[in-house]
C-alpha positions in Angstrom: 125.9 52.4 36.2 127.3 50.0 38.7 128.6 47.7 35.9 130.2 50.6 34.0 131.9 51.8 37.2 133.1 48.3 38.0 134.4 47.5 34.5 135.8 50.8 33.2 136.7 53.1 36.2 139.6 53.1 38.7 139.4 51.6 42.2 139.7 55.1 43.6 136.6 56.4 41.7 134.6 53.3 42.6 135.4 53.8 46.3 134.4 57.4 46.1 131.1 56.9 44.4 129.9 53.6 45.8 128.7 54.9 49.3 126.6 57.7 47.7 125.4 56.1 44.5 122.0 55.7 46.0 121.4 59.4 45.8 119.7 60.8 42.7 122.1 63.7 42.2 125.0 61.3 41.9 123.1 59.1 39.6 122.1 62.0 37.4 125.7 63.2 37.1 126.9 59.8 36.1 124.1 59.4 33.5 125.0 62.8 32.0 128.6 61.7 31.8 127.6 58.4 30.1 125.5 60.4 27.5 128.4 62.8 26.7 130.8 59.8 26.4 128.5 58.1 23.9 128.2 61.3 21.8 132.0 61.6 21.7 132.4 57.9 20.9 134.4 57.2 24.1 134.0 54.7 26.8 132.7 55.7 30.2 136.1 55.3 31.8 138.0 57.1 29.0 135.6 60.1 29.2 135.9 60.5 33.0 139.5 59.4 33.7 141.6 60.3 30.7 145.4 60.3 31.1 146.7 63.5 32.5 143.3 64.6 33.9 142.7 67.0 31.0 140.1 65.0 29.0 136.6 66.0 27.9 135.1 64.7 31.2 137.5 66.5 33.6 134.9 69.1 34.6 132.3 66.4 35.2 134.7 64.4 37.3 135.6 67.4 39.4 131.9 68.1 40.0 131.3 64.4 40.9 134.1 64.4 43.4 132.9 67.6 45.0 129.4 66.1 45.3 130.7 62.9 46.8 132.9 64.8 49.2 130.0 67.0 50.4 127.8 64.0 51.0 130.5 62.1 52.9 131.1 65.1 55.2 127.4 65.4 55.9 127.7 62.7 58.5 124.4 60.8 59.3 122.1 59.3 56.7 119.5 62.0 57.4 122.0 64.8 57.0 123.2 63.1 53.8 119.7 63.0 52.5 119.1 66.7 53.2 122.4 67.6 51.6 121.6 65.5 48.5 118.2 67.1 48.2 119.8 70.6 48.3 122.3 69.7 45.7 119.6 68.1 43.5 117.7 71.4 43.7 120.8 73.3 42.6 121.4 70.9 39.7 117.8 71.1 38.6 118.1 74.9 38.6 121.2 74.8 36.4 119.6 72.4 34.0 116.5 74.7 33.7 118.8 77.7 33.0 120.6 75.7 30.4 117.4 74.6 28.7 116.1 78.2 28.7 119.3 79.5 27.2 119.2 76.8 24.5 115.5 77.6 23.7 116.4 81.3 23.5 119.3 80.5 21.2 117.0 78.4 19.0 114.5 81.3 18.9 117.1 83.8 17.9 118.4 81.4 15.2 114.9 81.0 13.9 114.5 84.7 13.7 117.6 85.0 11.6 116.6 82.2 9.3 115.4 83.4 5.8 111.9 82.8 4.7 111.1 79.7 2.7 109.4 80.1 -0.6 106.2 78.1 -0.7 103.4 77.5 -3.2 100.0 79.2 -3.2 98.3 76.4 -1.4 100.8 76.4 1.4 100.6 80.2 1.6 96.8 80.0 1.9 97.0 77.5 4.8 99.6 79.7 6.6 97.4 82.8 6.1 94.3 81.0 7.4 96.2 79.8 10.5 97.6 83.3 11.1 94.2 84.9 10.9 92.8 82.4 13.4 95.7 83.2 15.8 94.9 86.9 15.4 91.2 86.4 16.2 91.9 84.1 19.1 94.3 86.7 20.6 91.7 89.5 20.2 89.2 87.4 22.1 91.6 86.9 24.9 92.6 90.6 24.9 89.0 91.7 25.3 88.7 89.4 28.3 91.7 91.0 29.9 93.9 87.9 29.5 97.1 89.6 28.3 99.3 86.5 28.6 96.9 84.3 26.6 96.5 87.0 24.0 100.3 87.3 23.7 100.6 83.5 23.3 98.1 83.4 20.5 99.7 86.2 18.6 103.1 84.7 19.0 101.9 81.4 17.5 100.8 83.3 14.4 104.1 85.1 14.2 106.0 81.9 14.5 104.1 80.4 11.5 104.1 83.4 9.2 107.7 84.4 9.8 108.9 81.2 8.1 107.3 81.6 4.6 106.9 83.9 1.6 105.8 83.7 -2.0 108.2 84.4 -4.8 109.1 88.1 -5.0 107.2 88.4 -8.3 103.9 87.6 -6.5 103.5 91.0 -4.9 99.8 90.7 -4.1 100.3 87.4 -2.2 103.3 88.8 -0.4 101.3 92.0 0.4 98.6 89.9 2.1 101.3 88.0 4.1 103.0 91.3 5.0 99.8 92.9 6.2 98.7 90.0 8.4 102.2 89.4 9.8 102.7 93.1 10.5 99.3 93.2 12.4 100.3 90.2 14.5 103.7 91.8 15.3 102.1 95.0 16.4 99.7 93.1 18.6 102.7 91.1 20.1 104.4 94.4 20.9 101.2 95.8 22.5 100.7 92.8 24.7 104.3 92.7 25.7 104.1 96.4 26.7 101.0 95.6 28.8 103.0 92.9 30.6 106.1 95.1 31.0 108.3 93.0 28.7 109.9 95.9 27.0 112.7 93.9 25.3 110.2 91.5 23.7 108.0 94.5 22.6 111.1 96.2 21.0 111.9 93.0 19.0 108.3 92.7 17.7 108.1 96.4 16.8 111.5 96.2 15.0 110.4 93.2 12.9 107.1 95.0 12.1 109.1 98.0 10.8 111.3 95.7 8.8 108.3 94.6 6.9 108.0 98.1 5.5 111.6 98.4 4.5 113.2 98.9 7.9 114.0 102.6 7.2 115.4 104.2 10.4 116.7 101.1 12.0 120.3 100.3 12.5 122.2 100.0 9.2 124.0 96.8 10.1 120.7 95.0 11.1 119.6 92.3 8.8 116.3 93.2 7.1 113.4 91.0 6.3 113.4 90.1 2.6 109.6 90.3 2.6 109.9 94.1 3.3 112.0 94.8 0.2 109.1 94.8 -2.2 108.0 97.9 -4.0 104.7 98.3 -2.2 106.4 97.7 1.2 108.8 100.6 0.7 106.0 103.1 0.1 104.5 102.9 3.6 105.6 103.8 7.2 104.1 101.7 10.0 103.2 104.4 12.5 101.8 102.0 15.1 105.0 100.0 15.0 107.2 103.1 15.4 105.0 104.3 18.3 105.2 100.9 20.1 109.0 100.9 19.5 109.0 104.4 21.2 107.1 103.0 24.2 109.5 100.0 24.5 112.6 102.1 24.3 111.1 104.5 26.9 110.4 101.5 29.2 114.0 100.4 28.8 115.3 103.9 29.7 116.8 104.6 26.3 115.3 108.0 26.0 117.4 109.3 23.1 116.4 106.5 20.8 112.8 106.9 21.9 112.9 110.5 20.9 114.2 109.5 17.4 111.1 107.3 17.0 108.9 110.4 17.4 110.8 112.2 14.6 109.9 109.3 12.2 106.3 109.4 13.2 106.1 113.2 12.6 107.7 112.8 9.2 105.1 110.1 8.4 102.3 112.4 9.6 102.8 114.8 6.6 99.9 114.5 4.2 97.8 112.1 6.5 94.3 112.9 7.5 95.2 112.3 11.2 98.5 114.2 10.9 97.6 116.9 13.4 96.6 114.4 16.0 99.9 112.5 15.4 101.9 115.6 15.8 100.1 116.6 19.0 100.7 113.1 20.4 104.4 113.3 19.5 104.7 116.6 21.3 103.1 115.2 24.5 105.4 112.2 24.4 108.4 114.4 23.8 107.5 116.6 26.9 107.2 113.4 28.9 110.7 112.3 27.8 112.1 115.7 28.9 110.5 115.2 32.3 111.9 111.7 32.6 115.3 112.8 31.5 115.4 115.7 34.0 114.2 113.4 36.8 116.8 110.8 36.0 119.6 113.4 35.9 118.4 114.9 39.2 118.3 111.4 40.8 121.8 110.6 39.5 123.1 113.9 40.8 121.5 113.3 44.2 123.1 109.9 44.5 126.5 111.2 43.6 126.3 114.0 46.2 125.1 111.5 48.8 128.0 109.3 48.0 130.5 112.1 48.2 129.0 113.2 51.5 129.4 109.7 53.0 132.9 109.3 51.6 132.0 106.5 49.2 134.7 107.6 46.8 137.3 108.4 49.4 140.4 106.3 49.6 140.6 106.9 53.4 137.2 105.3 53.9 138.5 101.9 55.0 140.9 103.5 57.5 138.1 105.7 58.9 135.8 102.7 59.3 138.5 100.7 61.0 139.2 103.6 63.5 135.5 103.9 64.2 135.2 100.2 64.8 138.2 100.3 67.2 136.7 103.2 69.2 133.4 101.4 69.3 135.1 98.3 70.8 136.8 100.4 73.4 133.5 101.6 74.8 132.1 99.9 77.9 129.6 97.2 77.3 127.0 98.8 79.7 126.9 102.5 78.8 124.0 103.1 81.2 126.2 102.0 84.1 128.9 104.5 83.4 127.1 107.7 84.6 126.0 105.9 87.8 129.5 104.8 88.5 130.8 108.3 88.0 128.2 109.7 90.3 129.0 107.2 93.0 132.7 107.9 92.7 132.0 111.7 93.0 130.0 111.1 96.2 132.8 109.3 98.0 135.3 111.5 99.9 138.7 111.7 98.2 141.5 109.9 100.1 144.9 111.6 100.2 147.8 109.8 98.8 150.2 107.8 101.0 152.9 110.5 100.6 150.4 113.3 101.5 149.2 111.7 104.8 150.3 113.2 108.1 152.2 110.8 110.2 150.4 111.0 113.6 152.0 108.0 115.2 155.6 107.4 115.9 
C-alpha cells in the first residue's frame, strides 16, 4: 500500500493518509479500493483520483478523507486508537450487512432458477439425500431443537429444488414432488415455531406450487414440477393451512381468510372433511377477533392523538408558548409561598407622597 501511494497518488493524498496508515480501518479501505481498481482494469491512482473527481473511486476517496479527518481530530494516540476501533466496528457492520444482502439475493436467484433435468441415477442420489435430511430434521424436532430441525429440512429443500426428471417420467417426478413437498411443509412448520413468518410463507407457497399453484397470485412464476397431470389433481391442505398461519402472523388477515376458503373447498369428499370445516370455522372466528381488536386499537390511537393535538397545526406554537411559560417560573417554587407569607406579615409602608410631613 505504501508503494502504491508513493508511486500513483498525489502528494496531498499521501500527506493525508500517511499519519493514520497504521490503523486497520484505513488499511482496509485502501485494500478495498485496490481490489475494485483491479476489477475495473485501472491503476490505484486512476481509480481514486480521476480527473474532475467524478471517477469510479470518488465515493471511496470521500470516505477515506472523512476517516482520516476524524482520526486527525481525535488528538492523542489513545484517542485515535479508540476512534479507529469505533470506525472499524462500523465498517465491519456495513460489510456484514452487504454480505447478508448478497447472500439473500443469491438465494432469491436460486429460487427463480428453473430445475435442471438429470438422469435416473442422479435423481436417486438426490432423493436419498433429501430423505436423510427429512429424517435428521424429524429427530431434531422430537428433541425440541427447532433451529437444527429447520436447518436440516432446508438442506434437503436446497438439493431437491434444483432437479427434476423429464416431464414424461411422471412416476419419478411424483416421488420427487412428494418428498420435496413434505420438506417444504416441515420448513414452514419449523419457521412458524420460530416466529419467522416470512420464511414460513415462502415455504408454504412453494409447496402449493408443487400441486399446480392454484389460488396463488397469477403473476407468480410457478414451479414446472407442479404442472404434471397428477400434481393438478391434488390440493395440499397442510401447505394451505401453514400459509394461513404465516399470513395471520404477518397481520395479513384478509389473505389468511382466503386460505381457509381453499381448505374448505378441498374438504369436500374427504374422510376428514367435517374436522377440516370445524377447524376452518374456529380459525375464521379467531381472525374476526383479531381484526376487531386491531380496529379498536387503531381507533384508540387516533382518538388519543386527536386529544393530544398530534394532528393540530398549532401544536408547535402551543408547545413553544408552554416552554416560555415554564422558563418564566421561578427556579425554587417551594420558596415562593414562604416569600409571599413573609411579605404579608410585614406592615405596609405608605408611599413617599402619602406620608405626613411632621417636621418643618
